[in-house]
C-alpha positions as CSV (number, residue, x, y, z in Angstrom):
1,M,-0.8,13.6,-1.5
2,D,2.0,11.8,-3.0
3,V,1.2,11.0,-6.9
4,A,3.6,8.7,-8.7
5,I,2.7,8.8,-12.4
6,T,4.4,5.9,-14.7
7,G,4.3,5.1,-18.3
8,K,4.3,1.4,-19.7
9,Q,5.7,1.6,-23.5
10,V,4.7,5.4,-23.3
11,D,6.9,8.3,-22.9
12,V,4.7,10.4,-20.2
13,G,5.5,13.8,-20.8
14,A,5.3,16.9,-18.4
15,A,2.1,18.3,-19.7
16,L,0.5,14.9,-18.8
17,R,1.9,14.5,-15.4
18,E,0.8,17.9,-14.5
19,H,-2.6,17.2,-15.9
20,A,-3.0,13.9,-14.2
21,A,-1.7,15.3,-10.7
22,E,-3.4,18.4,-10.6
23,H,-6.9,16.6,-11.5
24,L,-6.4,13.6,-9.4
25,N,-5.3,15.8,-6.5
26,T,-8.5,17.9,-6.9
27,A,-10.7,14.9,-7.2
28,V,-9.4,13.1,-3.9
29,E,-9.2,16.3,-1.8
30,K,-12.8,16.9,-2.3
31,Y,-13.8,13.8,-0.3
32,F,-10.3,13.2,1.8
33,D,-8.4,15.9,2.7
34,R,-5.6,14.0,3.9
35,A,-5.1,11.2,1.7
36,I,-2.2,9.0,1.8
37,D,-1.0,8.6,-1.8
38,A,-2.0,7.6,-5.3
39,A,-0.4,5.9,-8.4
40,V,-1.2,6.4,-12.0
41,T,0.2,3.7,-14.7
42,I,-0.5,5.0,-18.3
43,S,-0.2,2.1,-21.1
44,R,-0.3,1.5,-24.6
45,E,-3.3,-0.8,-25.4
46,G,-2.9,-2.0,-28.9
47,S,-1.8,0.0,-31.7
48,S,-3.9,3.1,-31.4
49,G,-5.2,3.1,-27.7
50,F,-4.4,4.0,-24.1
51,H,-5.3,2.4,-20.8
52,V,-4.8,4.3,-17.6
53,D,-5.2,2.8,-14.2
54,I,-5.4,4.7,-10.9
55,S,-5.1,3.4,-7.4
56,V,-5.7,5.6,-4.4
57,H,-5.2,5.2,-0.6
58,P,-7.8,7.6,0.7
59,I,-7.3,6.5,4.4
60,S,-5.4,3.8,6.0
61,G,-6.2,0.2,5.0
62,M,-8.7,1.5,2.2
63,L,-7.3,1.0,-1.6
64,V,-9.7,2.5,-4.3
65,K,-8.9,1.3,-8.0
66,G,-10.2,2.2,-11.2
67,G,-9.3,2.3,-14.9
68,G,-10.3,3.8,-18.2
69,S,-9.3,3.3,-21.9
70,A,-9.7,5.6,-25.0
71,H,-7.8,6.6,-28.4
72,E,-6.0,9.5,-26.3
73,P,-4.3,9.2,-22.8
74,Y,-6.0,12.2,-21.5
75,A,-9.4,10.9,-22.5
76,A,-8.3,7.7,-20.9
77,F,-7.3,9.4,-17.6
78,D,-10.3,11.3,-17.4
79,T,-12.4,7.9,-17.9
80,A,-10.4,6.6,-15.3
81,L,-10.5,9.5,-12.8
82,A,-14.2,9.5,-13.4
83,R,-14.4,6.1,-12.0
84,I,-12.5,6.9,-9.0
85,A,-14.3,10.1,-7.8
86,K,-17.4,8.2,-8.0
87,Q,-16.1,5.4,-5.9
88,L,-14.7,7.9,-3.5
89,R,-17.8,9.8,-3.4
90,R,-19.8,6.7,-2.8
91,Y,-17.4,5.4,0.0
92,K,-17.5,9.1,1.7
93,R,-21.3,8.9,1.8
94,R,-21.3,5.5,3.5
95,L,-18.9,6.7,6.0
96,K,-21.1,9.7,7.1
97,E,-23.9,7.1,7.4
98,D,-21.9,4.8,9.6
99,H,-20.7,8.0,11.6
100,G,-17.1,7.1,10.9
101,G,-16.6,4.1,13.2
102,R,-16.3,0.6,12.5
103,R,-18.3,-1.5,14.9
104,G,-16.4,-4.6,15.0
105,E,-13.5,-6.2,16.4
106,E,-9.9,-5.3,15.7
107,D,-8.5,-6.4,12.4
108,L,-7.2,-9.9,12.1
109,P,-3.4,-9.9,11.2
110,A,-2.7,-12.4,8.1
111,L,-0.2,-13.2,5.5
112,Q,-1.1,-12.7,1.9
113,Y,0.7,-15.2,-0.8
114,V,1.3,-14.9,-4.4
115,L,1.6,-18.4,-5.7
116,Q,3.3,-19.2,-9.3
117,P,0.9,-21.1,-11.5
118,E,1.3,-24.8,-11.6
119,A,3.3,-26.3,-14.4
120,D,4.5,-30.2,-14.8
121,D,8.1,-29.5,-14.4
122,I,7.6,-27.4,-11.3
123,E,5.7,-29.9,-9.3
124,V,8.8,-32.4,-9.4
125,E,11.1,-29.6,-8.4
126,T,9.0,-28.5,-5.2
127,H,7.6,-31.7,-4.1
128,G,4.0,-31.0,-4.8
129,Q,4.0,-27.6,-3.1
130,P,3.3,-24.3,-4.7
131,T,6.0,-21.7,-5.4
132,V,5.6,-18.7,-3.4
133,I,6.6,-15.9,-5.5
134,A,5.7,-12.9,-2.8
135,E,4.5,-12.8,0.8
136,M,3.0,-9.6,2.2
137,P,1.3,-8.9,5.6
138,T,-2.3,-7.9,5.4
139,S,-5.2,-8.1,7.8
140,I,-8.7,-9.1,7.8
141,T,-11.2,-6.6,8.9
142,S,-14.3,-7.0,10.7
143,M,-17.2,-5.3,8.9
144,T,-20.6,-5.9,7.4
145,V,-21.4,-7.7,4.2
146,S,-22.6,-4.5,2.6
147,D,-19.4,-3.0,3.8
148,A,-17.6,-5.9,2.3
149,V,-19.3,-5.5,-1.0
150,M,-18.4,-1.8,-0.9
151,R,-14.8,-2.4,-0.4
152,M,-14.9,-5.2,-3.1
153,D,-16.2,-2.6,-5.6
154,L,-13.9,0.0,-4.4
155,E,-10.7,-1.9,-4.4
156,D,-12.1,-3.4,-7.9
157,A,-10.9,-6.9,-6.3
158,P,-12.6,-10.4,-7.4
159,V,-13.0,-11.4,-3.8
160,V,-12.7,-10.1,-0.3
161,M,-12.4,-12.4,3.3
162,F,-13.8,-10.5,6.1
163,R,-14.7,-11.2,9.5
164,H,-18.3,-10.9,9.9
165,D,-19.4,-8.1,12.6
166,K,-22.1,-9.9,13.9
167,T,-20.6,-13.4,14.4
168,G,-16.9,-12.7,14.3
169,I,-16.6,-15.8,11.9
170,L,-14.4,-15.3,8.7
171,N,-16.7,-14.9,5.5
172,V,-16.1,-14.5,1.9
173,I,-17.8,-12.4,-1.0
174,Y,-16.7,-12.7,-4.5
175,R,-17.9,-11.7,-7.9
176,R,-19.7,-14.4,-9.9
177,V,-19.2,-15.1,-13.7
178,D,-22.8,-14.0,-14.0
179,G,-22.2,-10.4,-12.6
180,N,-23.9,-11.3,-9.4
181,I,-22.1,-11.5,-5.9
182,G,-21.4,-14.6,-4.0
183,W,-21.3,-14.8,-0.3
184,I,-19.7,-17.8,1.8
185,D,-20.8,-17.8,5.4
186,P,-20.1,-20.6,7.3
187,S,-22.0,-19.5,10.4
188,S,-25.3,-19.9,8.2
189,A,-24.3,-23.7,7.4
190,E,-24.1,-24.4,11.1
191,Q,-27.7,-22.8,11.8
192,S,-29.6,-24.8,9.1
193,S,-28.0,-28.3,10.0
């Protein structure tokens, strides 16, 4: 597995690089022996702390993210790694229960855009249209609601759009401000009317 280790406002020494690469490889290979790649970002947090973000592609189409903070960079890394290991263990268990296969249709190709926040002077220049900063290909996967919740947790994402594997209709789950998970299911609205 390729591991990229970078520092933001931190000089990542050889010992920390070796520690991070070795421990991350060990943790990931315990669950996925052919993981694609991983990225570790170590940054300063305030005047005396460190924050570590780890993202791992254990299989194609899946991204697992975790982070950790501490006064020492090694402790911050270990906290983030513990979160990643827990998520990988949970995901591997779900794959075994699912017998490794997706039940739904093929992925739906889509484009993902990153938009610049609105400002008064930008609206005049763009004629009311938001400014597109980035455009990336993505796909909308067919899955169950519980699989979508698992993916949202693994990716540490605020929202996931998916094609419901039973109805084929696009659904959305999202993390609510109160900590619960919201689910938007257009097919339920059709049935109740």
